[in-house]
VOPAGU-2260 file (C-alpha; in pm, 1 decimal, decimal comma):
REM VOPAGU-2260
SITE   aa  ch    i         X         Y         Z
SITE  MET   A    0    2605,0    2610,5   -2856,7
SITE  ARG   A    1    2599,6    2477,7   -2499,9
SITE  PHE   A    2    2877,8    2719,1   -2399,0
SITE  ALA   A    3    2687,3    3008,5   -2555,6
SITE  THR   A    4    2373,6    2918,3   -2358,7
SITE  LEU   A    5    2561,5    2897,1   -2029,8
SITE  PHE   A    6    2732,9    3226,9   -2107,3
SITE  SER   A    7    2394,4    3389,2   -2169,3
SITE  VAL   A    8    2270,5    3267,0   -1833,1
SITE  LEU   A    9    2577,3    3407,3   -1661,3
SITE  LEU   A   10    2520,6    3744,5   -1827,4
SITE  LEU   A   11    2159,5    3737,0   -1707,0
SITE  LEU   A   12    2270,4    3664,9   -1352,3
SITE  LEU   A   13    2529,2    3939,2   -1365,0
SITE  ARG   A   14    2271,6    4184,4   -1499,0
SITE  PHE   A   15    2045,9    4132,1   -1201,0
SITE  GLY   A   16    2332,3    4114,8    -951,1
SITE  LEU   A   17    2269,8    3750,4    -862,0
SITE  ILE   A   18    2629,7    3628,6    -843,3
SITE  VAL   A   19    2639,3    3544,4    -473,9
SITE  GLU   A   20    2788,2    3260,7    -279,2
SITE  SER   A   21    2473,4    3044,9    -282,6
SITE  ILE   A   22    2387,4    3081,1    -651,9
SITE  ILE   A   23    2335,5    2748,4    -828,1
SITE  VAL   A   24    2528,1    2626,1   -1127,5
SITE  PRO   A   25    2387,1    2735,4   -1466,7
SITE  VAL   A   26    2278,9    2381,4   -1559,8
SITE  ASP   A   27    2053,3    2359,2   -1254,3
SITE  PHE   A   28    1927,3    2713,3   -1315,4
SITE  LEU   A   29    1815,7    2621,7   -1667,3
SITE  ALA   A   30    1661,0    2295,6   -1546,9
SITE  LEU   A   31    1449,3    2479,8   -1289,9
SITE  GLN   A   32    1333,6    2722,1   -1558,1
SITE  ALA   A   33    1222,4    2433,6   -1780,7
SITE  ILE   A   34    1044,2    2262,1   -1490,1
SITE  ARG   A   35     863,2    2584,4   -1405,8
SITE  LYS   A   36     746,2    2633,9   -1765,0
SITE  SER   A   37     593,5    2284,5   -1778,6
SITE  LEU   A   38     398,8    2314,5   -1452,6
SITE  ASP   A   39     134,5    2550,8   -1317,0
SITE  ASP   A   40     -50,9    2609,3    -993,8
SITE  LEU   A   41    -404,3    2477,6    -990,1
SITE  PRO   A   42    -666,5    2742,0    -900,1
SITE  GLY   A   43    -625,3    2827,8    -534,5
SITE  SER   A   44    -257,8    2732,7    -520,7
SITE  ASN   A   45      27,4    2985,6    -502,8
SITE  PHE   A   46     325,3    2752,9    -475,8
SITE  PHE   A   47     512,7    2912,5    -765,8
SITE  ASP   A   48     474,1    3269,7    -640,0
SITE  SER   A   49     826,1    3260,9    -497,4
SITE  TRP   A   50     980,1    3126,5    -817,6
SITE  ASP   A   51    1118,2    3458,3    -938,6
SITE  PHE   A   52    1421,2    3384,5   -1151,6
SITE  THR   A   53    1564,2    3731,5   -1087,0
SITE  SER   A   54    1640,3    3608,2    -734,8
SITE  ASP   A   55    1833,7    3317,8    -584,6
SITE  PRO   A   56    1661,4    2987,2    -683,5
SITE  CYS   A   57    1783,0    2830,3    -359,4
SITE  ASN   A   58    1524,0    3047,3    -184,9
SITE  PHE   A   59    1237,5    2918,3    -402,3
SITE  ALA   A   60     961,4    2720,4    -231,8
SITE  GLY   A   61    1043,5    2350,5    -243,4
SITE  VAL   A   62    1402,2    2399,6    -365,8
SITE  TYR   A   63    1689,4    2293,6    -141,3
SITE  CYS   A   64    2054,4    2341,7    -227,6
SITE  ASP   A   65    2391,9    2230,3    -108,0
SITE  ASP   A   66    2665,3    2469,2    -213,9
SITE  ASP   A   67    2581,4    2551,4    -575,0
SITE  LYS   A   68    2356,0    2257,9    -670,9
SITE  VAL   A   69    1993,8    2155,1    -614,9
SITE  THR   A   70    1977,3    1851,7    -386,3
SITE  ALA   A   71    1603,7    1830,3    -313,4
SITE  LEU   A   72    1294,6    1930,6    -507,5
SITE  ASN   A   73     954,2    1915,5    -338,0
SITE  LEU   A   74     702,0    2050,8    -585,5
SITE  GLY   A   75     366,7    2179,4    -465,9
SITE  ASP   A   76     219,8    2292,1    -134,7
SITE  PRO   A   77     249,7    1994,2     104,5
SITE  ARG   A   78     -39,1    2103,2     325,5
SITE  ALA   A   79    -332,8    1862,5     326,6
SITE  GLY   A   80    -607,6    1965,6      89,1
SITE  SER   A   81    -390,9    2200,9    -116,2
SITE  PRO   A   82    -496,1    2222,2    -483,7
SITE  GLY   A   83    -162,8    2098,1    -619,1
SITE  LEU   A   84      -9,0    2145,4    -961,3
SITE  SER   A   85    -100,6    2073,2   -1321,4
SITE  GLY   A   86     101,5    2016,9   -1636,0
SITE  ARG   A   87     377,2    1768,9   -1715,4
SITE  ILE   A   88     718,8    1681,2   -1577,2
SITE  ASP   A   89     985,8    1824,9   -1804,0
SITE  PRO   A   90    1269,7    1587,6   -1901,6
SITE  ALA   A   91    1512,4    1860,0   -1791,9
SITE  ILE   A   92    1462,3    1732,9   -1437,9
SITE  GLY   A   93    1733,5    1478,8   -1514,6
SITE  LYS   A   94    1984,9    1762,9   -1541,4
SITE  LEU   A   95    1978,1    1807,6   -1163,2
SITE  SER   A   96    2280,5    1586,3   -1111,0
SITE  ALA   A   97    2301,1    1631,5    -731,5
SITE  LEU   A   98    1932,7    1565,1    -670,7
SITE  THR   A   99    1871,8    1317,3    -387,0
SITE  GLU   A  100    1499,5    1377,9    -325,9
SITE  LEU   A  101    1211,4    1443,4    -564,3
SITE  SER   A  102     849,6    1464,7    -454,9
SITE  ILE   A  103     536,0    1611,1    -607,6
SITE  VAL   A  104     220,4    1663,2    -404,6
SITE  PRO   A  105    -121,4    1537,3    -524,4
SITE  GLY   A  106    -253,1    1730,2    -820,6
SITE  ARG   A  107    -330,5    1693,7   -1189,9
SITE  ILE   A  108      11,0    1632,1   -1341,5
SITE  MET   A  109     -25,4    1418,2   -1653,5
SITE  GLY   A  110     195,6    1248,3   -1908,2
SITE  SER   A  111     461,0     986,7   -1862,7
SITE  LEU   A  112     744,9     974,7   -1614,6
SITE  PRO   A  113    1054,3    1108,7   -1796,5
SITE  HIS   A  114    1323,4     846,6   -1855,7
SITE  THR   A  115    1576,5    1119,6   -1786,1
SITE  ILE   A  116    1507,6    1094,1   -1412,6
SITE  SER   A  117    1751,6     803,1   -1413,5
SITE  GLN   A  118    2028,2    1055,5   -1491,9
SITE  SER   A  119    2002,3    1189,4   -1137,1
SITE  LYS   A  120    2224,4     910,6   -1008,5
SITE  ASN   A  121    2216,3    1032,2    -648,1
SITE  LEU   A  122    1838,0    1006,3    -614,4
SITE  ARG   A  123    1736,3     834,3    -291,0
SITE  PHE   A  124    1369,6     933,3    -260,0
SITE  LEU   A  125    1121,6     949,0    -550,3
SITE  ALA   A  126     756,2    1010,8    -465,3
SITE  ILE   A  127     504,1    1124,7    -725,8
SITE  SER   A  128     165,9    1001,6    -603,5
SITE  ARG   A  129    -199,8    1093,8    -649,4
SITE  ASN   A  130    -161,4    1254,1    -988,7
SITE  PHE   A  131    -238,6    1132,6   -1341,8
SITE  ILE   A  132      99,0     997,2   -1447,0
SITE  SER   A  133      45,0     746,3   -1728,1
SITE  GLY   A  134     249,2     511,4   -1941,7
SITE  GLU   A  135     491,8     250,5   -1814,9
SITE  ILE   A  136     738,7     264,1   -1528,2
SITE  PRO   A  137    1075,8     336,4   -1691,6
SITE  ALA   A  138    1304,0      35,6   -1662,4
SITE  SER   A  139    1590,8     284,6   -1649,8
SITE  LEU   A  140    1498,7     363,1   -1287,1
SITE  SER   A  141    1708,9      58,8   -1204,6
SITE  GLU   A  142    2010,9     280,8   -1272,0
SITE  LEU   A  143    1934,0     468,0    -948,7
SITE  ARG   A  144    2136,6     225,6    -740,7
SITE  GLY   A  145    2093,4     426,8    -421,3
SITE  LEU   A  146    1713,8     461,7    -446,7
SITE  LYS   A  147    1547,6     375,5    -116,0
SITE  THR   A  148    1185,7     486,5    -167,6
SITE  LEU   A  149     983,5     462,4    -488,3
SITE  ASP   A  150     625,4     585,9    -450,6
SITE  LEU   A  151     421,3     616,9    -771,2
SITE  SER   A  152      89,6     527,3    -611,6
SITE  TYR   A  153    -253,6     654,3    -716,9
SITE  ASN   A  154    -167,9     726,6   -1078,5
SITE  GLN   A  155    -260,8     580,3   -1417,6
SITE  LEU   A  156      47,3     367,6   -1477,7
SITE  THR   A  157      17,6      67,3   -1709,3
SITE  GLY   A  158     236,7    -219,9   -1818,8
SITE  SER   A  159     430,9    -452,4   -1592,2
SITE  ILE   A  160     664,3    -378,8   -1304,0
SITE  PRO   A  161    1008,5    -382,7   -1469,5
SITE  PRO   A  162    1209,2    -680,1   -1339,4
SITE  SER   A  163    1508,0    -446,9   -1319,1
SITE  ILE   A  164    1332,6    -252,9   -1039,7
SITE  GLY   A  165    1364,3    -563,4    -826,9
SITE  SER   A  166    1742,0    -545,3    -857,8
SITE  LEU   A  167    1772,3    -211,2    -676,5
SITE  PRO   A  168    2007,8    -299,9    -389,0
SITE  GLU   A  169    1904,1     -25,4    -142,1
SITE  LEU   A  170    1527,1     -24,1    -200,4
SITE  SER   A  171    1332,0     -18,1     126,9
SITE  ASN   A  172     986,8     112,6      26,4
SITE  LEU   A  173     801,6      25,8    -294,4
SITE  ILE   A  174     454,3     179,8    -320,2
SITE  LEU   A  175     279,3     130,6    -654,6
SITE  CYS   A  176     -78,6      81,2    -536,7
SITE  HIS   A  177    -386,5     212,2    -719,8
SITE  ASN   A  178    -256,3     195,7   -1075,6
SITE  HIS   A  179    -328,5     -30,0   -1374,3
SITE  LEU   A  180     -16,7    -243,1   -1361,3
SITE  ASN   A  181     -30,0    -597,7   -1494,5
SITE  GLY   A  182     199,1    -895,5   -1523,1
SITE  SER   A  183     364,0   -1082,3   -1239,1
SITE  ILE   A  184     547,7    -971,3    -928,0
SITE  PRO   A  185     922,7    -957,0   -1000,3
SITE  GLN   A  186    1189,6   -1095,0    -773,0
SITE  PHE   A  187    1315,1    -839,1    -523,3
SITE  LEU   A  188    1677,5    -870,7    -421,1
SITE  SER   A  189    1711,7    -589,7    -167,6
SITE  GLN   A  190    1757,5    -729,2     182,5
SITE  SER   A  191    1653,4    -393,9     331,1
SITE  LEU   A  192    1311,3    -393,2     163,8
SITE  THR   A  193    1052,4    -351,6     439,3
SITE  ARG   A  194     739,3    -225,7     259,9
SITE  ILE   A  195     566,7    -341,4     -59,6
SITE  ASP   A  196     225,5    -199,9    -145,2
SITE  LEU   A  197      86,1    -317,8    -480,2
SITE  LYS   A  198    -284,2    -326,6    -401,2
SITE  ARG   A  199    -552,8    -238,7    -656,7
SITE  ASN   A  200    -369,5    -325,0    -976,0
SITE  ASN   A  201    -417,9    -603,7   -1230,5
SITE  LEU   A  202    -125,5    -823,1   -1131,5
SITE  THR   A  203    -146,4   -1191,7   -1221,1
SITE  GLY   A  204      48,5   -1512,3   -1179,3
SITE  ILE   A  205     189,4   -1684,7    -874,1
SITE  ILE   A  206     429,4   -1550,7    -613,0
SITE  SER   A  207     751,3   -1746,4    -639,9
SITE  LEU   A  208     927,6   -1860,5    -325,6
SITE  THR   A  209    1212,6   -1614,3    -373,0
SITE  SER   A  210    1014,5   -1314,7    -498,3
SITE  LEU   A  211     980,7   -1147,3    -160,5
SITE  PRO   A  212    1269,3   -1094,0      83,4
SITE  PRO   A  213    1241,4   -1201,7     450,5
SITE  SER   A  214    1303,2    -839,4     553,2
SITE  LEU   A  215     944,4    -741,5     462,4
SITE  GLN   A  216     738,5    -589,1     742,1
SITE  TYR   A  217     445,2    -456,5     535,5
SITE  LEU   A  218     293,7    -644,4     242,6
SITE  SER   A  219     -26,4    -547,6      64,1
SITE  LEU   A  220    -126,7    -730,3    -254,2
SITE  ALA   A  221    -502,6    -683,0    -223,7
SITE  TRP   A  222    -737,5    -635,4    -519,6
SITE  ASN   A  223    -528,2    -812,0    -783,3
SITE  GLN   A  224    -566,5   -1139,6    -972,8
SITE  LEU   A  225    -279,3   -1330,6    -818,1
SITE  THR   A  226    -310,0   -1709,0    -799,0
SITE  GLY   A  227    -145,3   -2016,5    -655,8
SITE  PRO   A  228     -44,4   -2117,7    -303,6
SITE  VAL   A  229     128,9   -1879,9     -62,9
SITE  TYR   A  230     204,9   -2124,5     218,7
SITE  ARG   A  231     582,1   -2146,3     170,2
SITE  VAL   A  232     613,4   -1778,5      74,8
SITE  LEU   A  233     455,2   -1663,0     400,7
SITE  LEU   A  234     672,6   -1894,3     606,6
SITE  ARG   A  235     978,5   -1699,4     488,8
SITE  LEU   A  236     831,0   -1361,3     587,0
SITE  ASN   A  237     892,8   -1383,6     959,0
SITE  GLN   A  238     909,9   -1006,5    1019,0
SITE  LEU   A  239     565,7    -908,8     890,9
SITE  ASN   A  240     355,5    -669,9    1095,8
SITE  TYR   A  241      94,2    -605,0     825,7
SITE  LEU   A  242     -38,0    -848,2     566,9
SITE  ASP   A  243    -323,2    -797,6     322,3
SITE  LEU   A  244    -380,2   -1058,4      51,8
SITE  SER   A  245    -751,2    -993,8       9,8
SITE  LEU   A  246    -947,9   -1010,8    -313,7
SITE  ASN   A  247    -713,0   -1234,1    -510,8
SITE  ARG   A  248    -733,8   -1594,4    -627,9
SITE  PHE   A  249    -484,6   -1759,7    -396,7
SITE  THR   A  250    -527,7   -2128,4    -319,3
SITE  GLY   A  251    -407,3   -2374,1     -58,4
SITE  ALA   A  252    -378,4   -2344,2     317,1
SITE  ILE   A  253    -249,7   -2063,5     533,1
SITE  PRO   A  254      40,9   -2169,3     757,2
SITE  GLY   A  255     -59,9   -2147,8    1121,9
SITE  GLN   A  256     294,6   -2038,4    1200,8
SITE  ILE   A  257     229,9   -1692,9    1054,1
SITE  PHE   A  258      15,5   -1614,1    1356,7
SITE  THR   A  259     326,6   -1632,5    1570,8
SITE  PHE   A  260     457,6   -1321,5    1400,0
SITE  PRO   A  261     365,4    -978,0    1542,7
SITE  ILE   A  262     119,4    -910,8    1260,1
SITE  THR   A  263     -93,5    -605,9    1340,7
SITE  ASN   A  264    -335,5    -637,2    1049,3
SITE  LEU   A  265    -412,3    -952,1     849,7
SITE  GLN   A  266    -660,6    -934,1     562,5
SITE  LEU   A  267    -715,9   -1232,7     333,2
SITE  GLN   A  268   -1076,4   -1188,4     235,0
SITE  ARG   A  269   -1235,9   -1295,2     -94,2
SITE  ASN   A  270    -979,5   -1552,0    -203,1
SITE  PHE   A  271    -993,5   -1924,2    -269,1
SITE  PHE   A  272    -788,8   -2061,4      19,0
SITE  TYR   A  273    -868,6   -2409,7     145,1
SITE  GLY   A  274    -795,6   -2570,8     478,2
SITE  VAL   A  275    -825,1   -2511,3     847,1
SITE  ILE   A  276    -670,6   -2216,2    1025,0
SITE  GLN   A  277    -446,8   -2344,1    1306,5
SITE  PRO   A  278    -313,5   -2054,1    1514,6
SITE  PRO   A  279     -32,3   -2114,0    1763,3
SITE  ASN   A  280     -59,5   -2095,7    2138,6
SITE  GLN   A  281     -57,0   -1717,2    2158,9
SITE  VAL   A  282    -226,1   -1471,6    1924,4
SITE  THR   A  283    -158,3   -1106,0    1988,7
SITE  ILE   A  284    -292,0    -960,0    1665,0
SITE  PRO   A  285    -522,9    -657,9    1697,2
SITE  THR   A  286    -702,0    -726,6    1366,4
SITE  VAL   A  287    -740,6   -1049,5    1168,9
SITE  ASP   A  288    -948,4   -1041,1     852,4
SITE  LEU   A  289    -996,9   -1377,9     681,2
SITE  SER   A  290   -1335,6   -1294,9     536,5
SITE  TYR   A  291   -1459,9   -1393,8     189,0
SITE  ASN   A  292   -1248,7   -1705,2     149,5
SITE  ARG   A  293   -1314,5   -2077,9     159,1
SITE  PHE   A  294   -1158,4   -2157,1     494,6
SITE  SER   A  295   -1314,0   -2454,7     669,1
SITE  GLY   A  296   -1297,4   -2656,9     989,2
SITE  GLU   A  297   -1376,4   -2551,1    1343,9
SITE  LEU   A  298   -1278,6   -2221,5    1498,7
SITE  SER   A  299    -972,2   -2230,6    1720,8
SITE  PRO   A  300   -1027,9   -2086,0    2071,4
SITE  LEU   A  301    -687,5   -1917,6    2034,5
SITE  LEU   A  302    -834,2   -1672,9    1785,9
SITE  SER   A  303   -1044,4   -1523,8    2065,2
SITE  ASN   A  304    -734,6   -1324,6    2163,8
SITE  VAL   A  305    -784,6   -1108,4    1854,8
SITE  GLN   A  306    -949,4    -773,0    1916,3
SITE  ASN   A  307   -1115,5    -735,8    1575,7
SITE  LEU   A  308   -1190,0   -1069,2    1410,4
SITE  TYR   A  309   -1348,0   -1103,4    1065,7
SITE  LEU   A  310   -1420,8   -1467,3     975,8
SITE  ASN   A  311   -1738,5   -1406,8     778,8
SITE  ASN   A  312   -1815,8   -1561,0     439,9
SITE  ASN   A  313   -1617,3   -1881,2     479,5
SITE  ARG   A  314   -1696,1   -2247,7     547,7
SITE  PHE   A  315   -1627,0   -2274,6     919,9
SITE  THR   A  316   -1829,3   -2538,9    1105,2
SITE  GLY   A  317   -1897,0   -2652,0    1461,3
SITE  GLN   A  318   -1967,2   -2455,8    1776,3
SITE  VAL   A  319   -1829,0   -2110,9    1846,8
SITE  PRO   A  320   -1574,5   -2160,1    2128,8
SITE  VAL   A  321   -1679,5   -2038,6    2474,2
SITE  SER   A  322   -1365,6   -1823,8    2492,9
SITE  PHE   A  323   -1509,4   -1603,7    2217,2
SITE  VAL   A  324   -1818,3   -1533,3    2425,0
SITE  ASP   A  325   -1622,5   -1466,3    2742,5
SITE  ARG   A  326   -1391,4   -1216,7    2579,3
SITE  LEU   A  327   -1676,3   -1052,2    2386,7
SITE  LEU   A  328   -1876,6    -989,8    2703,1
SITE  ALA   A  329   -1563,3    -859,2    2874,3
SITE  SER   A  330   -1514,8    -602,6    2592,7
SITE  ASN   A  331   -1186,3    -766,3    2491,5
SITE  ILE   A  332   -1330,4    -843,0    2149,0
SITE  GLN   A  333   -1462,7    -532,9    1973,8
SITE  THR   A  334   -1560,9    -691,5    1642,2
SITE  LEU   A  335   -1663,5   -1053,3    1591,8
SITE  TYR   A  336   -1803,8   -1120,0    1245,3
SITE  LEU   A  337   -1903,0   -1484,8    1194,4
SITE  GLN   A  338   -2185,2   -1444,7     943,6
SITE  HIS   A  339   -2217,9   -1661,5     632,1
SITE  ASN   A  340   -2053,3   -1978,1     763,5
SITE  PHE   A  341   -2186,0   -2318,9     868,9
SITE  LEU   A  342   -2152,3   -2271,6    1246,0
SITE  THR   A  343   -2396,3   -2480,3    1449,7
SITE  GLY   A  344   -2419,0   -2291,5    1777,3
SITE  ILE   A  345   -2284,4   -2047,7    2032,9
SITE  GLN   A  346   -2315,9   -2065,3    2411,6
SITE  ILE   A  347   -2449,0   -1721,9    2494,8
SITE  SER   A  348   -2752,1   -1632,2    2702,9
SITE  PRO   A  349   -3037,2   -1451,0    2525,3
SITE  ALA   A  350   -3025,7   -1208,5    2817,9
SITE  ALA   A  351   -2652,0   -1143,0    2780,5
SITE  ASP   A  352   -2554,7    -777,7    2786,5
SITE  ILE   A  353   -2320,6    -727,7    2491,7
SITE  PRO   A  354   -2107,7    -413,6    2545,4
SITE  VAL   A  355   -2195,4    -115,2    2330,6
SITE  SER   A  356   -1835,1    -101,3    2208,7
SITE  SER   A  357   -1854,6    -456,9    2072,1
SITE  SER   A  358   -2013,1    -585,9    1749,6
SITE  LEU   A  359   -2131,7    -944,2    1698,5
SITE  CYS   A  360   -2283,8   -1084,5    1380,1
SITE  LEU   A  361   -2399,7   -1447,1    1349,4
SITE  GLN   A  362   -2641,7   -1427,1    1057,9
SITE  TYR   A  363   -2677,5   -1700,6     797,5
SITE  ASN   A  364   -2528,5   -1992,2     988,7
SITE  CYS   A  365   -2668,0   -2332,8    1078,4
SITE  MET   A  366   -2816,9   -2219,9    1409,5
SITE  VAL   A  367   -3112,7   -2046,8    1563,5
SITE  LEU   A  368   -2976,7   -1708,5    1663,5
SITE  PRO   A  369   -2970,4   -1690,4    2044,7
SITE  VAL   A  370   -2935,0   -1311,1    2042,3
SITE  GLN   A  371   -3035,9   -1040,4    1800,3
SITE  THR   A  372   -2742,9    -816,7    1715,2
SITE  PRO   A  373   -2690,4    -552,9    1443,2
SITE  CYS   A  374   -2499,3    -677,5    1138,9
SITE  PRO   A  375   -2345,4    -495,8     844,4
SITE  VAL   A  376   -2571,3    -436,8     546,4
SITE  LYS   A  377   -2367,7    -683,8     338,6
SITE  ALA   A  378   -2473,6    -964,6     573,4
SITE  GLY   A  379   -2817,9    -964,4     411,4
SITE  LEU   A  380   -3159,7   -1015,1     569,6
SITE  GLN   A  381   -3163,7   -1394,8     604,9
SITE  LYS   A  382   -3112,1   -1505,4     965,1
SITE  THR   A  383   -3022,4   -1871,2     906,7
SITE  ARG   A  384   -2912,1   -2101,5     629,4
SITE  PRO   A  385   -3160,6   -2340,0     466,8
SITE  THR   A  386   -3159,0   -2673,2     650,4
SITE  THR   A  387   -3062,4   -2846,4     323,8
SITE  GLN   A  388   -2723,2   -2676,0     348,5
SITE  CYS   A  389   -2668,7   -2774,0     712,3
SITE  SER   A  390   -2602,4   -3144,9     745,2
SITE  GLU   A  391   -2486,7   -3102,8    1105,9
SITE  TRP   A  392   -2757,6   -2861,9    1216,5
SITE  ARG   A  393   -2945,6   -2980,0    1522,3
SITE  GLY   A  394   -3130,5   -2657,7    1585,5
SITE  GLY   A  395   -3504,0   -2599,8    1558,1
């Protein structure tokens, strides 16, 4: 039966005079036909206009060939704002044995991710984001031993992250954010893994000491339900340049040593950390966001080196260091959010001219505000804390 089908395809190609040097093998030809039948252009899109099967498929939009096989498939118009595609991904996609790259632009593609994708053993890049893919992540993806990038973000995926995904030896980018994934974070073995983005899921449990490799440069776990301490985990990640652990349920202290890393963005808001932040001698981080936690103790003057500093909604006490004021007035600090703490004062003149480019918010602390500055709406209308909450307050 299979021979008869292939023979029929060859006859079709001969009929239309398509036997040329660049023609693809019949198996790939049939796979492309099945993929085309399962997908459609959304209104306003014309991506499939060039998919005329009476011509060479290697000239189709988004189809790239090497010799007689399809090696890359980029489905949909990649231009920003394009309508995208609708339909489902046909299992025949696994027949493209030489495929190294598969991407689908944002659209309305539904259904589950075919398990047959794991048959494309040469796949290095798999990106199907901002669609409506549902169901679980196939554990069989672990058979793609050369996979470097897996991006299934902004879909409707459920279930847990298969532990077998963590065993992929060449994985460098894992982007599964904005789904409905649950369960714990698996152990990742790849020593070339530099980016993990799992924000806005329903992940739970603690992060084990060996879950994340030291090679990580970007880590976002925000908007989950992760718990437990992260002190020892962070100490191992000495190559981070972006860290966002916000809106979880982490506990314990944050190691001051992490501030010695060249972290460009640090967001830990709305957690349940305890302890005092102790930065090292030099902080060169453009943005530090520790808001909505339970950090306590006095503010370190070393944090005044940060350009955008969010320390609001914590339990910091004591005076605001003079270095904060100096750098704020010199326009070296652009954002300084200190609202909703237990700070007792700040040495700034009521007549001080705060640069237009800088934002300062001091609302709801244990002090009489020396200056009136605009605050975000979330800061509320109350200027100071009730005196009953401020055992160290010596203000009027």
